[in-house]
N, C-alpha and C positions, 0 to 999 in steps of 0.2 A: 393388428398386434405388432407387425414389423414397424409401422410408423410410431407406435407407442414406445417400443424398445429404443428406437432411434432418438426420440425426444428425451426419454429418461436417460439414455446414454449421454446426450448433450448436457443434461444437468450434472451428471456424475463427472463428466470431463471438465465442466466449468468449476465444480467443487475442487477437483484435483488441481486444476490450473491455479485457482486462488490459493489453495494450500501450498502449492509449489512456489508461487510467487512470494507468499509470506515467508516461507522457509528460506528462500534465496535472499530476500531482503534482510531477514534476521541474521543469516550467515554473513552477508556483506557488512551489515551494521555492527555485528559483534567483532568481526575482524578489524573493521575500521576504528571502532572504539578502542580495541586493544592496541592497535597500531598507534593511534593518537596518544593513548595513555603511556605507551612505552616511549614514544618520541618525546613527550613532555617530561617523563622521568629522566631520560638521558640528558635533555637540555638542563633540567634542574640540577642534576649531578655535576654537570660542567660548571654551572654558575656557583654551586656550593663549593666546588673545589677552588675556584678563583677567589671566592669570598673568604674561605678559610686561609688560603695562602696569604691574602692581604692582611688578615688579622694577625697571622703569625709574624709577618715582616714588621707590621706596626709594633707588635710587642717586642721585637728584637731592636727596633730603632728607638723606642721610647727611652730605655735607660741610657742609650748613647746621647740622646738629646738632653736628658737631665744632667748627665756627667759633663757635657760640653758647657751648659749654662752655669754649672757650678764652678767650672774652671776658667770662665771668662775673666775672673779677677786676676789671673796670672799674666794676662796679656799686657805687655808694656814693661814687665819686669825683665831683668837680664836673664839670659838662657842659663847661666850658672846657678841662679837662684831657683829657677822653676823646673830644671830638668828632672831632679829627683821626684818632685810631686807628679810630673808627667809620667815617669816610668811607673810610679805607684798606681796612678790611674789606669795606665795601660795594662798592668797586671790584673786589675779588677775587671777589665772589659775584654773578654776572651776573643771577641770577633774583630777587635781593632788591631791593625798591624802597627800603626804609628799615629802620633798626634803632632800636628804642626801649629805653631803660634804665628799669627800674622799681625803686623803692626806697621802703620804708615805705608801700606801697599807693598810690604816686603815680608817674605817668610824668613823669620830670623832665628827660629829655634825648632829643632826636631827631637822627638823623644829618642830617636835612634842615633842620629849623627851629632847631636848637640847644636852648636851655633852654625847657622848657614845664612846665606844671603841670596835669596831668589826673588826676582820681581814677581809679584802676585798677579797683577792685572794682565801682564803680558803672557804669563804661563797659564793662567786659568781665567780667561776672559768670560767664560760662561758664568762663573761664580761671581767675579768682581763686577763685570759690566752688565750681564744679562740678569743678574739678581737670582740666579738659580741656587737652590739649596743642595742639590745632588748632581753628581756627574759620574758617569761610568768612564773609567780610564784604565790604562795599562800601567802596571807597576814598573817603574824604571830604576828602583833602588834596591829593595830587599829581595823580592822574587821576581826578577825581571821577566816581563812578558805575560805575567799572570793578571787576570782582571781584578780590579778593585773598584770600590765605590767611594767617592769623595763626598763626605758629609760636612757641609759648611754651615757654621753657626756664627753669624756676624755680631760684632760688638758695637760698631758705629753705624750711623745711618748712611754714610757714604760708601759702606761695604768694603772698606779698606783695612779693617781690623777685625780680628776674630779668631776662631779656632776651626781648623780643618782636620777631620778624622779620616784616616785611610782605613776603610772597612774591608775585611776579607769576604767580599760578596760571593765569590765562587763557592766558598764553604757554605754560606747561607743558602744559596740557590740549590746546591746539591742536597742539602738537608731539608729544605722547605718546599721544593718544587718537583719532587719525584712524581712522574706521571702515573695516572691510574687508568690502566687499559680496561675496556677498549675505547671509552669515550674521550679520554685525554691521552694523546700520543706524545705531544710536545708541550712544554711549559716554558714561558719566556718572561724574564724580568726586564722591564723597559723603563728607561729614564731619558726624557728629552730626545726621543727618536732613536736612541741607541739601545741595543738589545743584548741580553746575555741569556742564552738558552741552557736549560738543564742538560748537563753532560757535554757541553761544548765550551771550552775555555776561551773561545774567541768572542770578542765583542764585535758583532756584525749584525746587519739587518736580517731579521727572520721573516720569511714569507711562507705561506702555506703551499703545499703541493696542490696538484689539480683536483685530487679527490678529498682534500681537507677543507674544513670550515674553521673559522676563528671565533673565539669568545673573548671579550676584553672587559676588564673591570679595573677601575682606578681607586687608589686609596684616597680617603677623605682627609687624612692627616699629613701625608707626605706626597711629594710630586713623583710618584711612580705608578705604573700600571702592571697588571698581570695579564698576559695574553696566552690563550690556550689554543692549540691546533689539534684537530682530531677528525675522525670520519663524520660525515653528515649524520645528524641524529635520525633523519628520515631513512637513510640507508641502514643504519644499525637497527632501527625499529623494524624495518622490512625483513631483516634476517630472522627476527623472532616470530614472524607471522606463522610460518609452518608449525611451530610448536603449539600455537593457539588453535590450530585447525581442528583437532579432535573435539575439544570442548565446544568450539563454535558449531561444528556439525551436529553434535549431540543436542545443543540448544535449539538449533534451527529445525532439526527433525521433530523435536518435542513441540515447538510452536506450530509447525506445519500440521502435526497430528491434532493439536488442540483446535486449530482452525478447521480441519476436516470434520472434527466432531461438532464444533460450534455451528458449522454451516449445514449440518445434517438436516435440520428442520427448515432453516431459512432458505436453503437452496433446493429443498424438495419441491416437487410439483404440487403436492397437497398444500404446502405453506403458500405457494404462489397463488393457488386458487383462492385460499382464504383472504390473502392480501388483495387479490384482484377484485373480489366482491366488494371489499371495503373501499378500494380506490376506484370503483366503477370502471374497470377495464373491460368488462364484458359488454357486448352489444347484442341487441335483438335484431335479427334479420328475418325476412319473410319471403316465402316462395309461393306464388299463386297456385291455386287449385282450379283446374280448367274443366268445365263441363264437357264431357266427351261428345255429346250430341250437338250442342249449340256453339261451343267454343267460347262461351262467356266465362268470366271468372266467378266461381261460386264461393270462393273463400281463400284463405291463406293459412299456411302452416308457419308457426313462429319457430325460428331456429336460433340457437344461441351460438354466438361467435366470440372468440377471445383474442384480442390483440394485446399480447404481453410486451410492454416496452423493453423488457430485458431479454426476451427471447423471440419476439416477432409473433406471427400468427401461429396459434396452437390449434391443431385440428381437433374437431369435436370428438372423433373416435379415440383421441388420446386423453383429453381431460374429463369427458363425461364418465367413462368407466371408473376412473380414479376418484372422481367426485362422489360417485355412488359408494365406493369402498370406504371413503373417508367421511361418510355421512354429511357431505357438503352439497348433495344434489338438491335437497329441499330449499336451501337459501337461493340457489340458482333458479329454481322453478318459481319461487316467489318474485324474484327479480323480473322474470319473463312476464308473469301475470301483471306486475306493477307497470311495466312498460306498455303492455297491451291496453291497460286501462287508461294510461296517459295519452295514447294515440287514438282512443275510441272516437273522439269528436271528428277526426279526419277520415274515418273509415265509413263504409256504407252502413246506414242505420236501418237494416232490415233483417228479419229473421232468416231469410234465405241465404244470407252471407255467413259463412262459417269461419270461425277462428279456432285453429287447432293448436294445442300446446302438448309437448311431450312431458309425461310424468313417469318417473321411475316407480317400480313396484314398492320400493322402500318408503315412498311418500304416502302410501296408502295405510301404513301402520298407524294405529290409534286414531284413525280418521283425520290425520293431519291435513290431507288435501281438502277435505270438507271444510275444516276450520279456516284454511287459507282462502278458499273461495268465498266463504261467508264474510271474511274480513276485508278482502281485497277486490273481488270481482263483483259480487252482487250489489254492494253499496253504490256502484257507478251506474246502476240501472241500464245494463248493456242491452242493445237490440240484437246484435249478431248472435248466432247460435254458437255455443262453446262446445268444442270437441276435445276430450281428454284422450290423448294417444298413449296407451300403456306400452312402455318398453319392456321387453322380455329378457333382460339380462339376468334377472333373478326370477326364480319360480315364485308364484304368488301363493302365499299361505292362505289357508281356508278362512281365517278371520277377516282377511281383507275383502272377501267377496261381499260382505255386508256393506262395505264402503261403496262397492260398485252398484249395489241395489239402491243405496242412498243417492248416488249420482243420477241414476235413472229417474228417481222420484222428483228430483229438483230440476229436471229438464236438461241435464248435461249428457250429451251423447258420448259413448265409449268406443274407441277404435283400438284395435290390436295392431301395433306397429310391427313392421318387418315380419309379417306372418310367414311361417314356414322356415324360420331360422331360429337360432338360439334355443331357448327353453319352450319354444312354441309347441303346443299340444292341441289335438282335436278336442280334448276334454274342456279346453277353455271356451269353446263354442257353446258348450252346454252350461258350464258353471258361471260364466261371465255374461252370457247373452249380449255380445257386442253388437253395436249398430253398424260398425264399419270394419272391414278388413283392409289392411294396406299391403299390397303385393310388393315384396322386397325388390329392390332394383337389380338384384342378382338374376331373378327370374325374368324381369323385363329385358335385361341385356341379352338373355339367351334366345330371344325371339329371332328366328331365322338363322341361328348359328348353332344352337345346342338343342338337339331333339329331345334329350331326356328332361332337361329343365323346362323346355317349352311345354312338354307333356304335363309336368307338375303344375305349370302356370294354368293350363287349361283345366286341370282337376280342381285347383283352388277356385277358379272363376265359376266352374259348374257347381261346386259345393256351396259357395256363397249365394248363388242365385237360387238354389234349392231351399236354402235357409232364409231367404229374403233379407240378406245382409248386403249393404252397399259395399262397393269395391272402389278402392283408390290404387292406381298403379304408380309406383315411384320410379324415378330414373328414366323417364321417357326422353330419348335423345334423338330419335329419327322419326321421319314421317311414316316409315314402314312399321315401326313399333306402335305408333299412335293409331294407324289404320287397323292393325291386327287386333289391338285391344278394343277399339271402338266396335269392330265387327262382332266381337264376342260379348258385347254388352257391358263392358266395364264403365262405371258411372263417371269417375273423375280421373283425370290424367295430371301428372305432376312431373316436371323434369326440365332439363336445359333446353329441350326443343321449344318450350313455351317461354320460359324465363328462368334465369339464374336467381338464386337467393339474393336479395337486396336489402339495404337498411329499411327498417320498418317505416321510417319517415318518407321514403321514396315511393311507397306503395300507392298513395292517392294519385300522384302524377302518372304512375304506370297504368293505373286503372283507367284514367281519362284517355291515355293514348291507346290502350287496348280496345276500349269501347269504340273509339273513333275508327280504329282499324277494322273492327267487325262491321261497321256501317258502310264501309267502302263497297263499291259495286261487286268486287270479286267475292265478297262474303255475304252478299244479300241473297 
């Protein structure tokens, strides 16, 4: 019982472990997915902010571009002729501080100061020589020291004539680049390597701090980029993980519970037995039955062993009782009979050789054991004597006694296994008329050590002899036990003292070795 509880406890622990592992994986997976989703959302918000800012700047620059192209026809005319139209244009463009006309590589007219004479290439080589269309600069005329954007629209291919608009870029950046916390802390407008940051009137290089990352997008229409600085999306996403923990825990516990329920059958020992029968995980072992007088092997008892690849070796006293309760013992018995038939050609073909199989009382219902013997055992024309050992874990109903009578009629001997234990009763000796009684190993082990059990052993031996019933003693492990039983007339001895259970296929070789051992001078 203790071994059975230990094995069943192992199954429950494995079920719990699987459920716990699944729950932990679901928890980790849920938090990871939420983390990745949040990280992706933050990254997408930063990209969306930059994209929207670029679109807004493009929309602001587009009318300036159109106005400059429409005004190109004024280039070359005298400043007195064009100044009023320039002022009129300036009034319509709220973001432009001034408009400058350039002709023959000289700035000759300003919407603010009128006629001027400023060398264009020397003053603004980026526009004239490097063919740039935009330049961040510092206003030296109207609002000295404030940042402006020079928007150059050339008229000639040599880049020496055209219109230059001085744009109030600080106003535009303060309006269009307001950061959105927490994912955008700083927003920068950048042209040709020079930067203007939101909230900072200085044109200077902007670099991220140690804990900031950058996102940069460029306009497809104009030569500027928008750069965003902010916390790492991974760090921001990690901050949100604790808020996701309750839902993730609930989901993981639910999945763990579902797995626990789902494995109730698959991880149960009864399911494992059913699967083991199908997968042929069971093996038939045999233990020799030794004639107490001659020392010869008079037969074998077939024993079922189970090597479960998932659990290792499962003891018979664990899976046999459970198989009986789950109505799986009959398929196991059929498997034993089938293996015995398969090995008949290699076993002694004489009636004096006995083959004993264990049959549960439940297998006697509705003559099931008779039907199985008729379909599996007798078609093989066996020579050895078959012995059915009745296990006594369940009391035997009256109706099953007719099956016992039928067994006697067809020449099958009946043995009561583990006599003196379980549901064993003296009434069985009358109602079942057994041919053999098997003395349980508990009583054999008591020889020489336990006076009470030894007395019971003597009583069982005396009772069987009076009723002319053969005796088999199980669990013989010492020469003292063997001698004690032999002196009291026990017919057959079985136990580790003679041989341990071995695979049925090994029995023929063992029999050869045993007979050779008997023929040695010490045994003659």
